[in-house]
MIGU-508110 format. One record per residue: residue number from 0; residue in three letters; x, y, z of N, C-alpha, C in turn. Coordinates in Angstrom, 3 decimals, padded with zeros to 6 digits, m for minus. Layout:
N
+-----+-----+----------+----------+----------+----------+----------+----------+----------+----------+----------+
!   i !  aa !     n.xx !     n.yy !     n.zz !    ca.xx !    ca.yy !    ca.zz !     c.xx !     c.yy !     c.zz !
+-----+-----+----------+----------+----------+----------+----------+----------+----------+----------+----------+
! NUM ! ALA !        X !        Y !        Z !        X !        Y !        Z !        X !        Y !        Z !
...
+-----+-----+----------+----------+----------+----------+----------+----------+----------+----------+----------+
END
This chain:
80
+-----+-----+----------+----------+----------+----------+----------+----------+----------+----------+----------+
!   i !  aa !     n.xx !     n.yy !     n.zz !    ca.xx !    ca.yy !    ca.zz !     c.xx !     c.yy !     c.zz !
+-----+-----+----------+----------+----------+----------+----------+----------+----------+----------+----------+
!   0 ! UNK !  003.261 !  011.731 ! m033.323 !  004.169 !  010.805 ! m032.723 !  003.638 !  010.464 ! m031.329 !
!   1 ! UNK !  003.665 !  009.200 ! m030.995 !  003.210 !  008.736 ! m029.690 !  004.377 !  008.109 ! m028.953 !
!   2 ! UNK !  004.507 !  008.446 ! m027.688 !  005.570 !  007.899 ! m026.860 !  004.946 !  006.889 ! m025.903 !
!   3 ! UNK !  005.213 !  005.625 ! m026.108 !  004.668 !  004.571 ! m025.260 !  005.718 !  003.988 ! m024.331 !
!   4 ! UNK !  006.732 !  004.773 ! m024.026 !  007.773 !  004.314 ! m023.120 !  007.220 !  004.271 ! m021.705 !
!   5 ! UNK !  007.468 !  003.162 ! m021.041 !  007.010 !  002.988 ! m019.671 !  008.226 !  002.754 ! m018.784 !
!   6 ! UNK !  008.373 !  003.548 ! m017.746 !  009.500 !  003.428 ! m016.834 !  009.041 !  002.672 ! m015.600 !
!   7 ! UNK !  009.766 !  001.607 ! m015.281 !  009.432 !  000.809 ! m014.111 !  010.631 !  000.790 ! m013.174 !
!   8 ! UNK !  010.410 !  001.048 ! m011.891 !  011.523 !  000.988 ! m010.945 !  012.017 ! m000.439 ! m010.783 !
!   9 ! UNK !  013.287 ! m000.568 ! m010.482 !  013.895 ! m001.888 ! m010.332 !  013.774 ! m002.354 ! m008.884 !
!  10 ! UNK !  012.566 ! m002.712 ! m008.471 !  012.344 ! m003.235 ! m007.126 !  011.561 ! m004.536 ! m007.234 !
!  11 ! UNK !  011.806 ! m005.421 ! m006.299 !  011.107 ! m006.701 ! m006.292 !  009.813 ! m006.580 ! m005.503 !
!  12 ! UNK !  008.868 ! m007.479 ! m005.750 !  007.627 ! m007.457 ! m004.966 !  007.883 ! m007.563 ! m003.465 !
!  13 ! UNK !  008.882 ! m008.325 ! m003.070 !  009.212 ! m008.454 ! m001.649 !  009.638 ! m007.111 ! m001.072 !
!  14 ! UNK !  010.428 ! m006.352 ! m001.841 !  010.865 ! m005.032 ! m001.389 !  009.684 ! m004.069 ! m001.279 !
!  15 ! UNK !  008.770 ! m004.140 ! m002.249 !  007.583 ! m003.278 ! m002.216 !  006.770 ! m003.571 ! m000.957 !
!  16 ! UNK !  006.499 ! m004.845 ! m000.711 !  005.706 ! m005.242 !  000.458 !  006.388 ! m004.794 !  001.747 !
!  17 ! UNK !  007.692 ! m004.977 !  001.821 !  008.436 ! m004.586 !  003.008 !  008.371 ! m003.074 !  003.235 !
!  18 ! UNK !  008.510 ! m002.292 !  002.174 !  008.454 ! m000.832 !  002.293 !  007.072 ! m000.365 !  002.752 !
!  19 ! UNK !  006.018 ! m000.998 !  002.235 !  004.665 ! m000.626 !  002.638 !  004.428 ! m000.990 !  004.102 !
!  20 ! UNK !  004.819 ! m002.199 !  004.503 !  004.631 ! m002.613 !  005.893 !  005.421 ! m001.719 !  006.845 !
!  21 ! UNK !  006.632 ! m001.328 !  006.452 !  007.425 ! m000.416 !  007.281 !  006.736 !  000.941 !  007.405 !
!  22 ! UNK !  006.188 !  001.437 !  006.296 !  005.487 !  002.729 !  006.325 !  004.258 !  002.651 !  007.226 !
!  23 ! UNK !  003.542 !  001.539 !  007.191 !  002.365 !  001.377 !  008.050 !  002.771 !  001.366 !  009.521 !
!  24 ! UNK !  003.889 !  000.707 !  009.832 !  004.358 !  000.645 !  011.217 !  004.814 !  002.009 !  011.718 !
!  25 ! UNK !  005.385 !  002.823 !  010.830 !  005.872 !  004.151 !  011.223 !  004.740 !  005.140 !  011.479 !
!  26 ! UNK !  003.598 !  004.905 !  010.869 !  002.485 !  005.839 !  011.006 !  001.853 !  005.723 !  012.386 !
!  27 ! UNK !  001.871 !  006.828 !  013.109 !  001.306 !  006.834 !  014.457 ! m000.208 !  006.644 !  014.441 !
!  28 ! UNK ! m000.838 !  006.945 !  013.314 ! m002.297 !  006.849 !  013.230 ! m002.788 !  005.417 !  013.018 !
!  29 ! UNK ! m001.907 !  004.509 !  012.602 ! m002.345 !  003.177 !  012.201 ! m001.881 !  002.090 !  013.160 !
!  30 ! UNK ! m002.718 !  001.089 !  013.324 ! m002.334 ! m000.127 !  014.020 ! m002.008 ! m001.140 !  012.923 !
!  31 ! UNK ! m000.745 ! m001.221 !  012.548 ! m000.310 ! m002.028 !  011.403 ! m000.601 ! m003.518 !  011.587 !
!  32 ! UNK ! m000.760 ! m003.963 !  012.813 ! m001.038 ! m005.388 !  013.046 ! m002.390 ! m005.811 !  012.495 !
!  33 ! UNK ! m003.277 ! m004.828 !  012.273 ! m004.616 ! m005.135 !  011.783 ! m004.704 ! m005.093 !  010.255 !
!  34 ! UNK ! m003.571 ! m004.809 !  009.589 ! m003.571 ! m004.641 !  008.138 ! m002.659 ! m005.685 !  007.491 !
!  35 ! UNK ! m003.183 ! m006.323 !  006.447 ! m002.413 ! m007.288 !  005.671 ! m002.175 ! m006.718 !  004.280 !
!  36 ! UNK ! m000.937 ! m006.839 !  003.808 ! m000.570 ! m006.341 !  002.487 ! m000.369 ! m007.534 !  001.568 !
!  37 ! UNK ! m001.029 ! m007.510 !  000.400 ! m000.897 ! m008.571 ! m000.596 ! m000.464 ! m007.917 ! m001.911 !
!  38 ! UNK !  000.447 ! m008.563 ! m002.620 !  000.957 ! m008.013 ! m003.873 !  000.705 ! m008.941 ! m005.037 !
!  39 ! UNK !  000.430 ! m008.341 ! m006.178 !  000.338 ! m009.064 ! m007.443 !  000.992 ! m008.161 ! m008.481 !
!  40 ! UNK !  002.291 ! m008.349 ! m008.716 !  003.023 ! m007.436 ! m009.584 !  003.102 ! m006.087 ! m008.903 !
!  41 ! UNK !  002.662 ! m005.026 ! m009.571 !  002.648 ! m003.690 ! m008.991 !  001.343 ! m003.351 ! m008.300 !
!  42 ! UNK !  000.397 ! m004.308 ! m008.282 ! m000.889 ! m004.070 ! m007.623 ! m000.794 ! m004.439 ! m006.148 !
!  43 ! UNK ! m001.138 ! m003.486 ! m005.292 ! m001.121 ! m003.698 ! m003.847 ! m002.559 ! m003.809 ! m003.370 !
!  44 ! UNK ! m002.837 ! m004.848 ! m002.585 ! m004.162 ! m005.027 ! m002.002 ! m004.030 ! m004.952 ! m000.490 !
!  45 ! UNK ! m004.857 ! m004.116 !  000.116 ! m004.857 ! m003.948 !  001.564 ! m006.089 ! m004.615 !  002.144 !
!  46 ! UNK ! m005.898 ! m005.467 !  003.144 ! m006.985 ! m006.173 !  003.816 ! m006.876 ! m005.945 !  005.316 !
!  47 ! UNK ! m007.990 ! m006.073 !  006.006 ! m008.009 ! m005.940 !  007.446 ! m008.984 ! m004.865 !  007.871 !
!  48 ! UNK ! m008.706 ! m004.289 !  009.045 ! m009.610 ! m003.253 !  009.544 ! m008.814 ! m002.108 !  010.158 !
!  49 ! UNK ! m009.423 ! m000.949 !  010.117 ! m008.876 !  000.262 !  010.726 ! m009.980 !  000.897 !  011.561 !
!  50 ! UNK ! m009.608 !  001.898 !  012.366 ! m010.591 !  002.496 !  013.278 ! m011.353 !  003.669 !  012.692 !
!  51 ! UNK ! m010.869 !  004.237 !  011.577 ! m011.546 !  005.412 !  011.034 ! m011.278 !  005.548 !  009.537 !
!  52 ! UNK ! m012.056 !  006.431 !  008.910 ! m011.870 !  006.720 !  007.487 ! m010.476 !  007.320 !  007.255 !
!  53 ! UNK ! m010.018 !  008.163 !  008.174 ! m008.699 !  008.781 !  008.057 ! m007.597 !  007.727 !  008.061 !
!  54 ! UNK ! m007.734 !  006.696 !  008.901 ! m006.750 !  005.615 !  008.931 ! m006.766 !  004.833 !  007.625 !
!  55 ! UNK ! m007.944 !  004.635 !  007.073 ! m008.057 !  003.918 !  005.798 ! m007.314 !  004.683 !  004.704 !
!  56 ! UNK ! m007.514 !  006.000 !  004.673 ! m006.835 !  006.823 !  003.674 ! m005.334 !  006.859 !  003.915 !
!  57 ! UNK ! m004.900 !  006.896 !  005.161 ! m003.477 !  006.899 !  005.495 ! m002.812 !  005.602 !  005.038 !
!  58 ! UNK ! m003.481 !  004.476 !  005.225 ! m002.941 !  003.195 !  004.774 ! m002.788 !  003.173 !  003.256 !
!  59 ! UNK ! m003.760 !  003.731 !  002.557 ! m003.685 !  003.781 !  001.097 ! m002.527 !  004.679 !  000.650 !
!  60 ! UNK ! m002.349 !  005.807 !  001.326 ! m001.221 !  006.694 !  000.996 !  000.112 !  005.971 !  001.202 !
!  61 ! UNK !  000.201 !  005.185 !  002.270 !  001.434 !  004.437 !  002.543 !  001.705 !  003.435 !  001.424 !
!  62 ! UNK !  000.646 !  002.798 !  000.935 !  000.815 !  001.831 ! m000.170 !  001.281 !  002.532 ! m001.437 !
!  63 ! UNK !  000.709 !  003.697 ! m001.739 !  001.104 !  004.437 ! m002.939 !  002.529 !  004.955 ! m002.833 !
!  64 ! UNK !  003.030 !  005.161 ! m001.633 !  004.365 !  005.744 ! m001.470 !  005.489 !  004.768 ! m001.806 !
!  65 ! UNK !  005.190 !  003.483 ! m001.862 !  006.233 !  002.497 ! m002.155 !  006.590 !  002.512 ! m003.638 !
!  66 ! UNK !  007.878 !  002.549 ! m003.951 !  008.271 !  002.511 ! m005.357 !  007.831 !  001.196 ! m005.995 !
!  67 ! UNK !  007.351 !  001.262 ! m007.201 !  006.890 !  000.064 ! m007.895 !  005.398 ! m000.162 ! m007.814 !
!  68 ! UNK !  004.714 !  000.596 ! m006.971 !  003.258 !  000.471 ! m006.851 !  002.599 !  001.124 ! m008.060 !
!  69 ! UNK !  001.794 !  000.336 ! m008.780 !  001.092 !  000.868 ! m009.947 ! m000.407 !  000.960 ! m009.721 !
!  70 ! UNK ! m000.898 !  000.236 ! m008.711 ! m002.337 !  000.232 ! m008.420 ! m002.532 ! m000.170 ! m006.965 !
!  71 ! UNK ! m003.509 !  000.448 ! m006.305 ! m003.833 !  000.091 ! m004.912 ! m005.303 ! m000.255 ! m004.833 !
!  72 ! UNK ! m005.599 ! m001.442 ! m004.307 ! m006.975 ! m001.853 ! m004.052 ! m007.145 ! m001.877 ! m002.539 !
!  73 ! UNK ! m007.930 ! m000.954 ! m002.026 ! m008.101 ! m000.796 ! m000.591 ! m009.369 ! m001.532 ! m000.151 !
!  74 ! UNK ! m009.171 ! m002.714 !  000.457 ! m010.278 ! m003.542 !  000.953 ! m010.416 ! m003.442 !  002.462 !
!  75 ! UNK ! m009.841 ! m002.394 !  003.054 ! m009.909 ! m002.234 !  004.502 ! m011.328 ! m001.871 !  004.929 !
!  76 ! UNK ! m011.749 ! m002.409 !  006.066 ! m013.054 ! m002.069 !  006.629 ! m012.833 ! m001.181 !  007.848 !
!  77 ! UNK ! m013.834 ! m000.405 !  008.177 ! m013.753 !  000.480 !  009.327 ! m014.507 ! m000.168 !  010.485 !
!  78 ! UNK ! m013.748 ! m000.455 !  011.555 ! m014.326 ! m001.085 !  012.748 ! m013.766 ! m000.389 !  013.977 !
!  79 ! UNK ! m014.480 !  000.598 !  014.501 ! m013.963 !  001.369 !  015.650 ! m013.714 !  000.542 !  016.881 !
+-----+-----+----------+----------+----------+----------+----------+----------+----------+----------+----------+
END
């Protein structure tokens, strides 16, 4: 027997984007003004620049923390 049930949270793309942007602003390690969040369904794409590898990973964690996120494409560049 195979269970192909997929559970999806009831959130809109606008809510997902807002939650991610809020999480980026709350993070003391990140300068959220340098990061742009783009959504396509549950796929989150991050664009812009950060100052370190740790900031890049922190931004990705913030994107994954939003309910409804099914995939994160991290296109951030590191520019100290």
